[in-house]
C-alpha positions as CSV (number, residue, x, y, z in Angstrom):
1,M,0.0,0.0,0.0
2,D,2.9,2.4,0.6
3,Y,3.7,2.3,-3.1
4,F,0.4,4.2,-3.8
5,H,1.8,7.2,-1.9
6,N,4.7,7.3,-4.2
7,M,4.0,9.5,-7.3
8,D,6.8,7.7,-9.2
9,Y,4.8,4.5,-8.9
10,F,1.8,6.2,-10.6
11,H,4.0,7.5,-13.4
12,K,5.7,4.1,-13.8
13,F,2.6,2.2,-14.4
14,G,0.6,4.9,-16.1
15,I,-2.0,5.0,-13.3
16,Y,-1.5,8.7,-12.6
17,T,-2.1,9.6,-16.2
18,T,-5.3,7.5,-16.2
19,I,-6.6,9.2,-13.1
20,M,-5.8,12.6,-14.6
21,N,-7.6,11.8,-17.9
22,F,-10.6,10.5,-16.0
23,E,-10.8,13.7,-13.9
24,R,-10.5,15.9,-17.0
25,T,-13.2,13.9,-18.9
26,K,-15.5,14.1,-15.9
27,E,-14.9,17.9,-15.8
28,K,-15.7,18.2,-19.5
29,L,-18.8,16.1,-19.0
30,H,-20.0,18.4,-16.3
31,I,-19.4,21.6,-18.4
32,L,-20.8,20.3,-21.7
33,A,-23.8,18.4,-20.3
34,D,-24.8,21.5,-18.4
35,A,-24.4,23.7,-21.5
36,A,-26.7,21.3,-23.5
37,K,-29.7,21.8,-21.2
38,Y,-31.0,24.8,-23.2
39,D,-31.7,22.6,-26.2
40,V,-35.1,20.9,-25.9
41,S,-35.4,19.5,-29.4
42,C,-34.7,15.9,-28.6
43,S,-37.2,13.2,-29.4
44,S,-36.6,9.9,-31.3
45,S,-40.2,9.4,-32.4
46,G,-40.4,7.7,-35.7
47,S,-37.0,6.1,-35.9
48,N,-36.8,2.3,-36.6
49,R,-33.1,1.1,-36.6
50,S,-33.2,-2.5,-35.5
51,N,-30.2,-4.3,-34.0
52,K,-28.1,-6.3,-36.4
53,N,-25.0,-8.5,-36.3
54,K,-25.2,-8.7,-32.5
55,G,-24.4,-5.0,-32.2
56,L,-25.1,-2.6,-29.4
57,G,-28.4,-0.8,-28.9
58,N,-31.7,-0.7,-30.6
59,S,-33.7,2.3,-31.8
60,T,-37.3,1.4,-32.5
61,G,-39.4,4.5,-32.3
62,M,-38.6,5.3,-28.7
63,G,-38.2,8.8,-27.3
64,I,-35.1,10.2,-25.6
65,C,-34.2,12.9,-23.1
66,H,-36.5,11.4,-20.5
67,S,-39.3,11.2,-22.9
68,Y,-42.1,8.7,-22.6
69,T,-42.9,6.0,-25.2
70,E,-46.4,5.1,-26.1
71,D,-46.3,2.1,-23.7
72,G,-45.3,4.3,-20.8
73,R,-41.6,3.6,-20.7
74,C,-39.2,6.5,-19.8
75,V,-36.0,6.5,-21.8
76,S,-33.0,8.7,-21.7
77,L,-29.9,9.7,-23.7
78,L,-26.5,11.2,-23.2
79,K,-27.1,14.8,-24.1
80,I,-24.0,16.9,-24.5
81,L,-22.2,19.5,-26.6
82,L,-19.1,18.5,-28.4
83,T,-17.7,21.9,-27.3
84,N,-19.0,25.2,-25.9
85,H,-16.5,27.2,-27.8
86,C,-18.2,29.3,-30.4
87,I,-17.2,31.9,-33.0
88,F,-20.5,33.7,-32.8
89,D,-21.7,36.2,-30.3
90,C,-25.5,35.7,-30.2
91,A,-26.9,37.8,-27.4
92,Y,-29.4,35.1,-26.2
93,C,-26.9,32.3,-26.0
94,V,-25.0,31.3,-22.9
95,T,-22.1,29.9,-25.0
96,R,-21.6,33.2,-27.0
97,K,-17.9,34.0,-27.5
98,S,-18.1,37.2,-25.3
99,N,-19.5,35.3,-22.3
100,D,-17.0,34.6,-19.5
101,I,-17.6,31.0,-18.9
102,K,-15.5,27.9,-18.5
103,R,-14.8,26.3,-21.9
104,A,-14.2,22.7,-22.8
105,A,-14.2,20.4,-25.9
106,F,-14.5,16.7,-26.2
107,K,-12.3,14.6,-28.4
108,I,-14.2,12.5,-30.9
109,Q,-13.1,9.3,-29.2
110,E,-14.1,10.6,-25.8
111,V,-17.7,11.0,-26.9
112,V,-17.7,7.6,-28.5
113,D,-16.3,6.0,-25.3
114,L,-18.7,7.8,-23.1
115,T,-21.7,6.7,-25.2
116,I,-20.7,3.1,-25.3
117,N,-19.8,2.9,-21.6
118,F,-23.0,4.7,-20.5
119,Y,-25.0,2.4,-22.7
120,R,-23.4,-0.7,-21.3
121,R,-24.2,0.4,-17.8
122,N,-27.8,1.0,-18.9
123,Y,-27.7,4.7,-18.1
124,I,-28.7,5.7,-21.6
125,E,-30.4,4.4,-24.8
126,G,-29.0,6.9,-27.2
127,L,-27.0,10.1,-27.9
128,F,-28.0,13.6,-28.5
129,L,-25.0,15.6,-29.7
130,S,-24.9,19.3,-30.4
131,S,-22.1,21.8,-30.4
132,G,-21.0,25.4,-30.4
133,I,-19.5,26.4,-33.8
134,F,-15.7,26.5,-33.7
135,K,-13.4,27.4,-36.6
136,S,-16.2,27.0,-39.2
137,P,-19.6,25.3,-39.7
138,D,-18.0,22.6,-41.9
139,F,-15.2,21.9,-39.4
140,T,-17.7,21.5,-36.6
141,M,-20.2,19.4,-38.7
142,E,-17.3,17.1,-39.7
143,R,-16.5,16.3,-36.1
144,L,-20.1,15.6,-35.2
145,I,-20.4,13.2,-38.1
146,A,-17.1,11.5,-37.1
147,V,-18.6,10.6,-33.7
148,A,-21.7,9.1,-35.3
149,K,-19.7,7.3,-37.9
150,K,-17.4,5.7,-35.3
151,L,-20.3,4.6,-33.3
152,R,-22.1,3.0,-36.2
153,E,-19.1,1.5,-38.1
154,E,-16.5,0.7,-35.4
155,E,-18.7,0.1,-32.4
156,N,-21.6,-1.4,-34.3
157,F,-23.9,0.8,-32.2
158,N,-27.6,0.7,-33.3
159,G,-29.1,2.9,-30.6
160,Y,-30.6,6.3,-31.3
161,I,-28.4,9.1,-32.5
162,H,-29.6,12.7,-32.8
163,L,-27.2,15.1,-34.4
164,K,-27.6,18.9,-34.5
165,S,-27.1,20.3,-38.0
166,I,-24.8,23.2,-38.0
167,P,-26.2,26.3,-39.8
168,G,-24.1,27.0,-42.9
169,A,-22.7,23.4,-43.2
170,S,-22.2,22.1,-46.8
171,D,-24.8,19.9,-48.6
172,E,-22.2,17.1,-48.8
173,L,-21.8,17.0,-45.0
174,M,-25.6,17.2,-44.4
175,Y,-26.0,14.3,-46.8
176,E,-23.4,12.2,-44.9
177,A,-24.9,13.1,-41.5
178,G,-28.2,11.6,-42.5
179,L,-26.6,8.3,-43.2
180,Y,-25.5,7.8,-39.6
181,A,-28.0,9.8,-37.5
182,D,-31.6,8.8,-36.8
183,R,-32.7,12.5,-36.5
184,L,-31.2,15.7,-37.6
185,S,-32.2,19.1,-36.3
186,V,-31.1,22.7,-36.9
187,N,-32.5,25.2,-34.5
188,I,-34.1,28.2,-36.2
189,E,-33.5,29.9,-32.7
190,I,-35.4,33.2,-33.2
191,P,-38.9,32.9,-34.8
192,T,-38.6,35.9,-37.1
193,I,-35.9,37.3,-39.4
194,S,-36.0,40.7,-37.8
195,G,-35.4,39.1,-34.3
196,L,-32.4,37.1,-35.6
197,K,-30.9,40.3,-37.1
198,L,-31.3,42.1,-33.8
199,L,-29.8,39.4,-31.5
200,A,-27.5,37.5,-33.9
201,P,-26.3,39.9,-36.6
202,D,-23.4,37.6,-37.6
203,K,-25.8,34.8,-38.6
204,K,-27.8,34.6,-41.8
205,H,-31.4,33.3,-42.0
206,E,-30.6,31.4,-45.1
207,D,-27.8,29.4,-43.4
208,F,-30.5,27.9,-41.2
209,L,-32.7,27.0,-44.1
210,K,-30.2,25.4,-46.4
211,P,-29.5,22.3,-44.2
212,M,-33.2,21.9,-43.7
213,F,-33.9,21.9,-47.4
214,K,-31.1,19.4,-48.1
215,V,-32.3,17.0,-45.4
216,K,-35.9,17.2,-46.6
217,N,-34.9,16.4,-50.2
218,E,-32.7,13.5,-49.2
219,I,-35.4,12.0,-47.0
220,I,-37.8,12.2,-49.9
221,R,-35.3,10.7,-52.3
222,Y,-34.3,7.8,-50.0
223,T,-37.9,7.0,-49.2
224,S,-38.7,6.8,-52.9
225,E,-35.7,4.6,-53.6
226,K,-36.5,2.3,-50.7
227,K,-39.8,1.4,-52.4
228,I,-37.9,0.2,-55.4
229,I,-34.6,-1.1,-54.0
230,R,-35.1,-2.8,-50.6
231,S,-31.4,-2.6,-49.8
232,T,-31.4,1.2,-49.8
233,P,-30.0,2.3,-46.5
234,K,-32.0,4.4,-44.0
235,Y,-31.5,8.2,-44.2
236,A,-32.5,10.1,-41.1
237,P,-35.4,7.7,-40.4
238,A,-36.7,9.9,-37.6
239,G,-36.8,13.0,-39.8
240,Q,-35.7,16.5,-38.8
241,S,-36.8,18.9,-36.1
242,T,-36.2,22.5,-35.1
243,Q,-36.5,24.7,-32.0
244,M,-37.6,28.3,-31.4
245,I,-36.7,30.5,-28.5
246,V,-39.8,32.0,-27.1
247,G,-39.9,35.4,-25.4
248,A,-36.4,36.8,-26.3
249,T,-37.6,39.3,-28.8
250,G,-41.2,40.0,-28.1
251,E,-42.8,38.0,-30.9
252,S,-46.5,37.2,-30.3
253,D,-47.8,33.7,-30.1
254,K,-49.4,34.3,-33.5
255,D,-45.9,35.1,-35.0
256,I,-44.5,32.0,-33.4
257,M,-47.2,29.6,-34.6
258,Y,-47.2,31.0,-38.2
259,S,-43.5,30.4,-38.3
260,A,-43.9,26.9,-37.0
261,T,-46.6,26.1,-39.5
262,H,-44.3,27.3,-42.3
263,F,-41.6,24.9,-41.2
264,Y,-44.0,22.0,-40.9
265,K,-45.3,22.5,-44.4
266,K,-42.2,23.6,-46.3
267,Y,-39.5,21.4,-44.6
268,N,-41.6,18.4,-43.5
269,M,-40.6,18.9,-39.9
270,K,-41.4,16.0,-37.5
271,R,-41.5,18.4,-34.6
272,V,-41.1,22.1,-33.8
273,Y,-40.0,22.7,-30.2
274,Y,-40.6,25.8,-28.1
275,S,-38.1,26.8,-25.5
276,G,-38.9,29.7,-23.1
277,Y,-36.1,32.2,-23.0
278,V,-34.0,32.1,-19.9
279,P,-32.3,35.5,-19.4
280,V,-28.5,34.9,-19.3
281,A,-27.2,38.4,-19.9
282,N,-27.8,42.1,-19.0
283,D,-28.5,43.4,-22.5
284,S,-30.8,46.2,-23.5
285,R,-32.0,44.1,-26.4
286,L,-33.2,41.3,-24.1
287,P,-35.6,40.8,-21.3
288,A,-34.1,41.5,-17.8
289,I,-32.6,38.8,-15.8
290,G,-35.2,37.2,-13.5
291,T,-38.0,37.5,-16.1
292,Q,-38.0,34.0,-17.4
293,V,-40.8,33.0,-19.7
294,P,-43.4,31.0,-17.7
295,M,-43.6,27.3,-18.4
296,L,-47.3,27.7,-18.9
297,R,-46.7,29.7,-22.0
298,E,-44.6,27.0,-23.4
299,N,-47.3,24.5,-22.6
300,R,-50.0,26.6,-24.4
301,L,-47.8,26.7,-27.5
302,Y,-47.3,23.0,-27.5
303,Q,-51.1,22.5,-27.1
304,T,-51.7,24.8,-30.0
305,D,-49.1,23.0,-32.1
306,W,-51.0,19.7,-31.4
307,L,-54.3,21.3,-32.4
308,L,-52.8,22.4,-35.7
309,R,-51.2,19.1,-36.5
310,F,-53.9,16.6,-35.4
311,Y,-57.2,18.4,-34.8
312,G,-57.7,20.3,-38.1
313,F,-57.4,23.8,-36.7
314,S,-55.7,26.6,-38.7
315,V,-53.5,29.3,-37.1
316,N,-56.0,32.0,-37.9
317,E,-58.8,30.3,-36.0
318,L,-56.7,30.1,-32.8
319,L,-54.5,33.3,-33.2
320,N,-55.2,36.4,-35.2
321,D,-54.9,40.2,-35.0
322,T,-57.8,40.3,-32.5
323,H,-56.2,37.6,-30.3
324,P,-52.5,37.6,-31.1
325,N,-51.6,35.7,-27.9
326,L,-52.9,32.6,-26.2
327,D,-55.1,32.8,-23.2
328,I,-52.8,31.6,-20.4
329,T,-55.7,30.7,-18.1
330,V,-57.3,28.0,-20.3
331,D,-56.2,25.6,-23.1
332,P,-56.3,26.9,-26.7
333,K,-59.2,24.7,-27.7
334,L,-61.4,25.9,-24.9
335,S,-60.4,29.5,-25.6
336,W,-61.5,29.1,-29.2
337,A,-64.8,27.5,-28.2
338,L,-65.6,30.3,-25.8
339,R,-65.0,32.8,-28.6
340,N,-67.3,30.8,-30.9
341,L,-70.3,29.8,-28.8
342,N,-72.5,30.2,-31.8
343,L,-71.2,26.9,-33.2
344,F,-72.4,25.0,-30.1
345,P,-74.0,22.9,-28.8
346,V,-72.7,19.9,-30.8
347,N,-74.9,16.8,-30.9
348,I,-72.6,14.0,-29.8
349,N,-74.7,11.4,-31.7
350,T,-74.9,13.1,-35.1
351,S,-72.0,15.5,-35.5
352,D,-69.1,14.7,-37.9
353,R,-65.5,13.9,-36.8
354,Q,-64.2,17.4,-37.4
355,M,-66.7,19.0,-35.1
356,L,-66.4,16.4,-32.5
357,A,-62.7,17.0,-32.4
358,R,-63.3,20.7,-31.6
359,I,-65.3,20.1,-28.4
360,P,-63.3,21.1,-25.3
361,G,-62.5,18.0,-23.2
362,V,-62.7,15.6,-26.2
363,G,-59.5,14.2,-27.5
364,M,-58.9,12.3,-30.7
365,R,-59.0,8.9,-29.0
366,S,-62.4,9.8,-27.6
367,V,-63.6,11.0,-31.0
368,H,-62.7,7.6,-32.5
369,K,-64.5,5.8,-29.6
370,I,-67.6,8.0,-29.9
371,I,-68.0,7.4,-33.7
372,K,-67.5,3.6,-33.2
373,A,-69.8,3.4,-30.2
374,R,-72.7,5.4,-31.6
375,T,-73.2,3.0,-34.5
376,F,-74.7,0.6,-31.9
377,R,-76.8,3.1,-29.8
378,N,-77.3,6.7,-28.9
379,L,-74.7,7.8,-26.3
380,N,-75.6,9.4,-23.0
381,W,-73.6,11.2,-20.3
382,E,-72.6,8.0,-18.6
383,H,-71.3,6.5,-21.8
384,L,-69.2,9.6,-22.5
385,K,-67.7,9.5,-19.0
386,K,-66.6,5.8,-19.5
387,I,-65.2,6.7,-22.9
388,G,-62.9,9.3,-21.2
389,V,-64.5,12.6,-22.2
390,A,-63.6,15.4,-19.7
391,L,-67.2,16.3,-18.9
392,N,-66.3,19.2,-16.6
393,R,-65.5,21.0,-19.8
394,A,-67.4,19.2,-22.5
395,K,-70.8,19.4,-20.9
396,Y,-71.1,23.2,-21.7
397,F,-70.7,22.5,-25.4
398,I,-72.6,19.3,-26.2
399,L,-76.1,17.7,-26.4
400,C,-76.3,14.0,-25.6
401,D,-79.3,11.7,-25.5
402,S,-81.7,14.4,-24.3
403,Q,-82.1,18.1,-25.0
404,D,-80.9,19.1,-21.6
405,W,-78.0,21.5,-22.1
406,E,-75.6,22.5,-19.3
407,R,-74.8,25.9,-20.8
408,K,-78.3,27.2,-20.9
409,D,-78.0,31.0,-21.0
410,L,-74.4,31.2,-19.6
411,E,-72.0,33.7,-21.2
412,A,-68.4,32.9,-22.2
413,E,-66.9,34.4,-19.0
414,Q,-69.3,32.5,-16.8
415,I,-68.5,29.2,-18.4
416,K,-64.8,29.9,-18.1
417,G,-65.2,30.7,-14.4
418,L,-67.2,27.5,-13.8
419,I,-64.6,25.4,-15.6
420,L,-61.7,27.0,-13.7
421,K,-63.6,26.5,-10.4
422,T,-64.0,22.8,-11.0
423,S,-60.5,22.2,-12.3
424,S,-58.1,20.2,-10.2
425,G,-56.3,22.0,-7.3
426,K,-53.0,21.2,-9.1
427,F,-54.1,23.1,-12.1
428,R,-55.3,26.1,-10.1
429,N,-52.1,26.3,-8.1
430,Q,-50.0,26.1,-11.3
431,Y,-52.1,28.7,-13.0
432,S,-51.9,31.1,-10.0
433,S,-48.1,30.8,-9.7
434,Q,-47.5,31.1,-13.4
435,L,-49.9,34.0,-13.9
436,S,-48.1,36.0,-11.2
437,L,-45.1,36.1,-13.5
438,F,-47.1,38.1,-16.0
439,N,-48.1,40.8,-13.5
């Protein structure tokens, strides 16, 4: 045991170097995992990369970043930056070059080793790798690709890999990235061009769009070829996503959702993520430190996103010049219904699918169950309750097996008050605490 107090012994057998390398890697992990927390665009939905040749891992449509799969499983990933060094000075970013923070950078092999070792210990089921931009977009993108390539080809890793696309990277590199990654994403960051010019004057809006356009076209091409040639390899099977920072430049919810709709339609985005701005600098162009965007606003944007993608709503129905921002007190579908009481009540036994989906408290699963069940008999309130309809909201907007109507002569504000009053205590407490941040 006395030998372990002799530094010469450590040097002789290489133990000292190993300990030092471990400590430095641990320090890097602490810095670069913390720096990655501001990126919320991580989900593996839609990927299907099965294990082969007795390799490591399996990506079969599961989520990452402590997301939940359809069967209720919670899965996680190693979420880090390759480096927090950056050549840009974006006012909203904690890794901007002018910020006085501790910097670090992983070697390519270090990220590979961390991923494999964490996976073997069952800590993670995939990798989410982003990076600050150092030297140039192409140089950074090459290193991100090198990590994914090593994992796939040298380690035979078949788990989920999400790579961040670097704005301004060449088409050739974006093409290569899609051959190794399950999902690619480039963050649009600020929802409007004017906001980007204000806070990130060194960046060009077209640099964000070019990688998106390339990935979209390659996914279409590979999908078409796969139908003809079965051996065609997968190309970014989980598609691409993007993220917008909410609340940094004062855009309205209407501006944000119109921008999101544009990316869904033009670039075939799988998901658009909304990240409430966390003030990290004293800057006259930015909200003051301590004025973080309430989580409830993010929640309302996600609910609106869901209505646009799956419930048949248009942006103009939910947000317009008269109502440019979402009602923070109630969900967007209920807010819309309260503004359009002339369209209600809806007869649950005769209305079409589109109108059923617009009833507050009725989700798409309930819509399917209602349509199927009413082919056998007229549905009553008890049936709806068993189906899963939230009657504390829905009862003000529907007719069932009788002509009794809960709303009667109530006005919109009265209905809203009654619904809030009967909402769960958890919701009321959340609403009260979040609303205080607006005042």
